[in-house]
N, C-alpha and C positions, 0 to 999 in steps of 0.2 A: 418254422422248420426249414433249414437250409439244405439238409441232406436228402437226396432222393432215395426211396426204398422201393424195391420190387419184390413182391411176394410170389413164391412158387408153392402152390397148394397141393394137397394130396392127389387131386385129380390129374395133376401133371406128373408128379413123381412116381405114381403107381404105374404109369404107362411107359416109363423109361427104365428098361432093364439093363443091368450091367453085371459084370463079374463072371459070366459064363466062360470067357476066354481064359480065366485063371486056371481052369482045369487042363488046358493044353499048353499054355505059354510058360508056366512055372514048373520047376522040377518036382517030381513026385515027392521028394523029401522036404519040400518047402512047408514050413509050419503054417504059413498063410494059406497056401493051397489046401492043405489038409483040413484046417479049420473051416474054410469056406465050403469045401465039399461035404464035410460033416454037417454043416448047417443047412445047405440048400440042395445038395446032390451034385453029381458031376455034370458039367456042361449046362448048368442051369443058371439063369440070371435072377436077380432079385430087384425089387423096386428101389429106385435111386434118388430119393428126395434130397438128402444132404449132398451127395456128389453133384447132382444137377444144380442145386443152389450155388455151390461153389463154382461150377463151370460158368453159370450166368454172371457171377461176380467177376470172374477172370476175363470172360469175353466182353463184358460190359453190358449194362442194362439198357441196351438199345435194340431195336428191331434187327433181326438177322434172318438167315434162311431157315433156321430151326424153330424160332419162336418170335412172338411179337408181344409188345407190352400193351395192355388194354386197361380200361377203367381209371385212367388218369384223373386225379382229383378226388378219388374215392378213398376209402380206408378199410383196413381189415379190422373187423369187430369180433372180439372173443367173448363168449359167454363165460362168466366167472364160475359158474356152477358146473356146467358140462364140459367146458373146454372146447366146444365146437366153435367154429368161426364162419363168418360169411363176409362178403364184400358189400360195403355200403356206398352207394353212389347216388347223389353226391354226398360228400362228407359234410358234417355240420359246420366245419371250418375248413378253409383251404388247406390242401395237403400236397405233398410231392410224392404221393404213393401211387403205385400201379401194380398190376399183377401179370404174371407170365402166362401166356397161352401158346400151346404148341401149334406149329403149322403141320400140315399133312406130312407124315413120315418123319417129322422132327424128333420124335421119340427114338427112332432107330439110329438116326445120325448122332444124337446126343449120347445115347448108350455106347455107340462105337467110340466116340471121343473120350468118354470116361474110361473105357477099357484101354 
């Protein structure tokens, strides 16, 4: 495998809240604002797995002030029955996989960047 992959797990995404700002920065007539407020309430954030993954892809999968990459050479293993996953280190074969781990207060900084 020649492509590096960084996994961002549930334990990371559930700590990164975004979207609360939409209640105050978008006009009250905005369909996006209305849908978001209907879903989570006004001025409330929600876990941001997908937006955080996208941000890591844009910023680059390298260590930075918000997160670091750990578990290099391991692999994400998914149970085909339950869908649960875990990190296996070392992997049975060499990999270019790692996973994202938040630094202290990284969740707040990433949430602000997403907003």
